[in-house]
C-alpha positions in Angstrom: 18.8 -17.5 -23.7 19.4 -14.4 -21.1 16.8 -12.1 -22.0 18.3 -8.4 -23.4 16.8 -5.1 -22.5 16.9 -3.0 -25.7 16.9 0.7 -23.3 19.9 -1.0 -21.0 21.9 -0.7 -23.9 20.4 2.5 -25.5 20.6 4.3 -22.3 23.7 2.7 -20.9 25.8 5.6 -20.0 22.4 7.4 -18.3 21.8 3.9 -16.1 25.2 4.2 -14.9 24.8 7.8 -14.2 21.8 6.8 -11.9 23.5 3.6 -10.2 26.3 5.4 -9.2 26.8 5.7 -5.6 26.7 8.5 -4.2 30.0 10.2 -2.0 29.8 10.0 1.8 30.0 13.7 1.7 26.9 13.7 -0.5 25.3 11.5 1.5 25.9 13.1 4.6 24.7 16.1 3.1 21.6 14.8 1.8 20.6 13.5 5.4 21.6 17.0 6.9 19.0 18.5 4.8 16.7 16.4 5.1 16.5 16.7 8.9 16.4 20.5 8.8 13.8 20.5 6.5 11.8 18.7 9.1 12.5 21.1 11.9 13.6 18.1 14.1 16.2 18.8 17.4 18.7 16.6 18.5 19.2 13.8 15.8 22.0 13.3 13.2 22.6 10.6 10.9 26.1 9.5 10.4 27.9 6.9 8.4 30.0 4.2 10.4 32.2 1.9 7.7 31.9 -0.6 9.3 28.0 -0.8 10.5 26.3 1.4 7.9 24.0 4.4 8.6 22.4 5.3 12.0 20.2 8.2 13.4 22.1 9.2 16.8 20.7 11.2 19.6 22.7 14.5 20.2 20.4 15.4 23.5 18.4 13.5 26.2 14.7 12.9 25.3 12.1 13.2 27.2 9.9 9.3 27.7 7.4 9.6 24.7 8.8 12.8 23.3 8.1 12.2 19.2 11.7 12.1 18.0 11.0 12.7 13.6 8.3 12.3 12.2 9.1 12.0 8.4 7.0 10.1 5.2 7.7 7.0 4.0 9.2 7.0 0.2 6.4 4.5 -0.9 4.5 2.2 0.7 1.6 0.1 -0.3 -1.3 -2.7 1.4 -0.8 -5.8 0.4 -2.8 -7.3 -1.8 -4.3 -10.5 -0.1 -4.7 -8.0 2.8 -7.2 -5.4 0.8 -10.3 -8.0 1.7 -10.0 -7.6 5.5 -9.2 -4.1 6.1 -10.4 -1.1 4.0 -7.5 1.7 4.6 -6.5 4.9 3.5 -4.4 4.2 0.3 -2.0 7.2 1.1 -1.4 6.8 4.9 -3.0 3.3 5.5 -5.5 4.8 8.2 -8.7 2.8 8.6 -11.8 4.4 7.0 -15.5 4.4 6.9 -17.2 3.2 10.1 -16.8 -0.1 12.3 -20.2 -1.0 10.3 -18.5 -0.5 6.9 -15.5 -2.3 8.0 -17.3 -5.4 9.3 -19.8 -5.4 6.9 -17.4 -5.1 3.7 -15.3 -8.2 5.4 -18.7 -10.8 5.5 -19.5 -9.1 2.2 -16.5 -10.4 0.3 -15.8 -13.6 2.9 -19.3 -14.9 1.8 -18.5 -14.4 -2.2 -15.7 -17.3 -1.0 -13.0 -15.5 -2.8 -9.9 -14.4 -0.5 -8.3 -13.0 -3.5 -10.4 -10.7 -4.6 -8.9 -7.8 -4.0 -11.0 -5.2 -6.6 -14.4 -5.2 -4.2 -13.7 -2.1 -2.3 -16.2 0.5 -1.2 -18.4 0.8 -4.3 -19.9 -2.7 -4.0 -22.1 -1.3 -1.7 -23.4 0.6 -4.1 -25.1 -2.6 -6.1 -27.5 -4.1 -2.6 -30.8 -5.0 -3.8 -33.8 -2.6 -2.6 -34.5 -5.4 0.1 -32.2 -4.2 2.3 -33.6 -0.7 2.5 -37.1 -2.4 3.5 -35.9 -4.7 5.8 -37.3 -4.7 9.7 -33.8 -4.5 11.4 -35.3 -5.4 14.8 -36.7 -8.8 13.1 -33.2 -9.0 11.1 -31.8 -8.9 14.8 -34.3 -11.5 16.7 -33.7 -14.0 13.3 -29.5 -13.8 13.9 -29.9 -14.1 18.0 -32.0 -17.3 17.5 -29.9 -18.6 15.1 -26.7 -17.9 16.7 -28.4 -19.8 19.8 -29.6 -22.7 17.4 -26.0 -23.0 16.0 -23.6 -22.6 19.8 -23.8 -26.6 20.3 -22.4 -27.2 16.8 -19.1 -24.8 16.8 -17.4 -23.2 19.1 -17.4 -19.1 19.3 -15.0 -17.6 16.1 -14.1 -20.3 14.5 -14.0 -20.0 11.2 -14.3 -23.8 10.3 -17.9 -23.6 11.2 -19.0 -19.9 10.7 -22.8 -18.7 11.1 -23.4 -17.1 7.7 -25.6 -13.9 8.3 -28.4 -12.9 6.2 -27.4 -10.8 2.8 -29.5 -7.8 3.5 -28.3 -7.3 7.1 -24.5 -7.9 5.5 -25.9 -5.1 3.2 -27.0 -2.8 5.6 -23.7 -2.4 7.3 -22.3 -2.0 4.4 -24.9 1.1 3.6 -25.1 2.7 7.1 -28.6 1.3 7.6 -27.7 -0.5 10.8 -25.7 1.2 13.5 -23.8 -1.3 15.8 -24.2 -0.8 19.7 -21.7 1.4 21.3 -19.9 1.7 17.6 -20.2 5.8 17.6 -17.0 5.1 20.3 -14.8 4.1 17.4 -15.3 6.7 15.2 -13.3 6.5 11.7 -12.8 8.8 8.8 -15.5 9.1 5.8 -14.5 7.6 2.8 -13.1 9.7 0.1 -13.0 8.4 -3.0 -10.3 8.9 -5.9 -10.1 11.7 -7.8 -9.4 9.7 -10.7 -12.6 7.9 -10.2 -10.9 4.2 -10.4 -13.3 2.8 -7.3 -10.2 1.3 -6.0 -8.3 3.8 -4.0 -10.1 5.6 -1.0 -8.8 7.6 1.4 -9.4 9.5 4.7 -9.1 13.3 3.9 -9.3 15.7 1.0 -5.5 16.1 1.5 -4.2 12.3 1.3 -6.5 12.0 -1.6 -4.7 15.0 -3.4 -1.0 14.0 -1.8 -1.3 10.6 -3.4 -2.5 11.6 -7.0 0.1 14.2 -6.9 2.9 11.7 -6.0 1.6 8.5 -7.4 -1.5 7.9 -8.1 -2.2 10.0 -11.1 0.1 7.4 -13.2 -1.7 4.2 -11.3 -5.5 5.3 -11.7 -7.0 2.8 -13.4 -10.1 5.2 -13.8 -11.5 7.7 -16.3 -9.4 10.5 -15.2 -6.0 8.6 -15.0 -2.6 9.7 -16.6 -1.4 6.5 -17.4 -0.3 6.0 -21.0 -2.8 3.0 -21.5 -5.3 2.1 -18.7 -5.8 -1.6 -20.0 -2.0 -1.8 -19.8 -2.0 -0.9 -16.4 -4.8 -3.0 -15.6 -2.5 -6.2 -16.9 0.5 -5.0 -15.1 -1.3 -4.7 -11.9 -3.2 -8.3 -12.4 0.5 -9.6 -12.9 2.1 -7.8 -9.9 -1.0 -9.3 -7.8 -0.7 -13.1 -9.5 3.2 -13.3 -8.9 5.0 -10.3 -6.5 3.2 -7.2 -4.8 6.6 -5.8 -4.7 6.0 -4.9 -8.0 3.9 -2.5 -7.3 5.7 -0.7 -4.7 8.7 -0.5 -7.6 5.6 1.0 -10.0 5.0 3.6 -7.3 8.8 4.5 -7.3 9.1 4.9 -10.6 6.2 7.0 -10.9 7.0 9.0 -8.2 10.5 10.1 -9.9 8.5 10.5 -13.4 6.1 13.1 -12.1 8.8 14.8 -9.8 11.3 15.1 -13.3 7.9 16.6 -14.7 7.7 19.3 -12.2 11.3 20.2 -11.9 11.1 20.3 -15.8 8.4 23.2 -15.3 10.3 24.7 -12.9 12.7 24.7 -15.2 11.2 26.0 -18.2 10.0 28.9 -16.8 13.8 29.9 -15.1 15.6 29.2 -18.0 13.7 29.4 -21.5 13.0 26.1 -23.6 16.0 25.9 -25.3 18.3 24.9 -22.6 15.7 23.0 -20.9 15.0 20.4 -23.8 19.2 20.2 -24.4 19.8 15.9 -23.2 22.4 16.8 -20.5 19.6 19.3 -18.6 17.3 16.6 -18.6 19.3 13.8 -17.8 20.8 16.6 -15.0 16.8 16.9 -13.7 16.6 13.3 -13.8 19.3 12.8 -11.3 17.9 15.5 -9.2 14.8 13.4 -9.3 15.9 10.3 -8.6 18.2 11.4 -5.6 16.1 9.7 -2.7 16.7 6.6 -4.4 20.4 7.6 -5.1 20.9 7.0 -1.1 19.4 3.6 -0.7 21.6 0.6 -1.0 20.8 -1.4 -3.7 21.5 -5.0 -5.7 19.8 -6.2 -8.4 16.4 -8.5 -6.9 18.0 -11.2 -8.6 21.3 -11.3 -7.1 20.5 -10.5 -3.6 17.1 -12.3 -3.0 17.1 -15.2 -0.5 17.6 -18.9 -2.5 14.3 -20.3 -0.7 14.1 -23.4 1.1 12.5 -25.5 -1.1 15.6 -25.0 -4.0 18.5 -26.6 -4.0 21.4 -24.9 -4.0 22.2 -26.8 -7.5 19.1 -25.2 -9.0 20.4 -21.8 -7.6 21.4 -19.9 -10.9 18.6 -21.6 -12.7 16.3 -19.9 -9.6 18.0 -16.1 -10.2 17.7 -16.3 -13.9 13.5 -16.8 -13.5 13.7 -13.9 -11.3 15.2 -11.4 -13.5 12.8 -12.9 -16.4 9.8 -12.2 -14.1 11.0 -8.9 -13.2 11.6 -8.4 -16.9 8.3 -9.4 -17.7 6.4 -7.3 -14.9 8.8 -4.4 -16.5 7.2 -4.9 -20.2 3.9 -4.3 -18.4 4.5 -1.2 -16.8 6.5 0.4 -19.9 3.0 -0.3 -21.8 1.2 1.3 -19.3 3.1 4.6 -17.8 6.2 4.6 -20.4 7.9 8.5 -20.9 10.4 9.2 -23.1 11.9 12.2 -20.9 12.4 9.1 -18.1 13.4 6.5 -20.5 16.0 5.0 -18.7 13.9 4.1 -15.6 12.5 1.6 -17.8 15.9 -0.2 -17.9 16.0 -3.5 -16.6 19.2 -2.8 -14.8 16.9 0.2 -12.5 13.9 -1.7 -12.3 15.8 -4.8 -10.8 18.1 -2.4 -8.4 14.9 -0.5 -7.5 13.2 -3.8 -6.5 16.7 -5.0 -4.9 16.5 -1.9 -2.5 13.5 -3.0 -1.0 14.6 -6.6 -0.6 17.6 -5.0 1.2 15.7 -2.2 3.0 12.0 -2.7 2.9 10.0 -3.1 6.4 6.3 -4.2 7.0 4.2 -2.6 9.4 1.1 -3.6 10.8 -2.2 -0.8 11.3 -4.0 -2.2 14.7 -7.8 -3.1 13.4 -10.1 -0.7 15.1 -12.6 -3.9 15.1 -10.8 -5.6 17.2 -10.9 -2.7 19.9 -14.4 -2.7 19.2 -15.4 -6.5 20.1 -12.9 -6.2 23.4 -15.3 -2.8 24.2 -18.2 -5.0 23.5 -16.4 -8.0 25.7 -15.5 -5.2 28.8 -18.9 -4.3 29.2 -20.7 -4.8 32.2 -22.5 -7.9 32.2 -26.2 -6.3 31.6 -25.1 -4.0 28.6 -23.0 -6.8 27.7 -25.8 -9.3 27.3 -27.6 -7.0 25.4 -25.1 -6.3 22.9 -24.2 -9.3 22.2 -27.5 -10.2 21.0 -26.5 -8.4 17.5 -22.8 -8.7 18.4 -22.3 -12.0 18.8 -23.2 -13.6 15.7 -21.5 -11.1 14.2 -18.3 -12.3 15.8 -19.0 -15.8 15.2 -19.7 -14.8 11.2 -16.3 -13.7 11.3 -14.4 -16.4 12.6 -10.7 -16.8 14.0 -9.3 -13.5 11.9 -12.0 -11.3 12.8 -9.5 -9.2 14.2 -7.1 -9.0 11.0 -4.9 -5.5 10.9 -4.2 -3.7 8.1 -0.4 -5.2 6.2 1.4 -2.8 4.5 5.0 -2.9 3.0 7.1 0.3 3.1 10.2 1.5 1.8 11.7 4.0 4.9 12.6 7.5 3.6 15.0 8.9 6.0 17.3 5.7 6.8 16.6 4.0 3.2 
């Protein structure tokens, strides 16, 4: 039996307005205004009927000249990648230090739970007193000896037979007690905690923390200062997304951004027009359409209609597969609704809207990688002169072997482009 979403029926006219494709003139005006506000010169977005939208140059550019710098519509670090890389939750820049990146990775690796994405920077605050009293020079000698004892049994960087390091050594890396040789050549921004105290989001700067809070995170924060309707429901939504498809987290960020943008627009409208006019149904829809505008421009279809059929699903089972995808989206939507529902933005919680937002990602999104400074660090050590290299590798070689083949994993993020959406 097909699932029916009550909001789809209740808000049918509003949903229809939100999903109505913009005219070619509206699209052109939107991109012209967008480019002008970015102070870009010499480029223009054009709609070519048989090929879609494209960015065209109206002048010659010098090699390596910056043509366009723009903010993405929304982006997330893949859930499975959070164990490997600690990055800014807004701009995805690596943060902390080389020692923290390595120590955190080794700590989570030692737990044997590669899916654990809840242990972040805060994990180091629970280390034992022993790590502060450890003689680091003795610890380094122990690691060096253990490394040479095991060299005959495992190849460098082999993930199959990784060398384990003392827990105190790992904790010293995370706590900043131990400085690795030449790590000062690869400085990283200090970690700024989430202003909502969730212990899950960290940032490279106060400006990134404030921007993320204002645009998305205030409604998706699980901390004490969260503005979510229900933090318990939010945790269930996040758990479901991590266990099924983290594209739901990206969809949630978009919905949060529209809700928060709508609230700003309404506050400005109240101040300008007065409460009577601003509270009318037509006025609210107008504000919601304005908040929704960046999504209007993106090409969209329902997720369950446009998702590619997996190789292991027979074509005879296609209808059943697409129905299951629809049901999965509905389950996610109900969890999100319980967490952040806003009655003035009720149409956003219709299955039609949710499905089209996710379908937009399916058709337009990009996977990006941010190169790991940990890889650059080990390459630097490898290029040192023989004497310096030999001394440095007393510390770095066992670490490299403990990290295994995947020591250079980069930050993997999923994002929705803004300009070309």
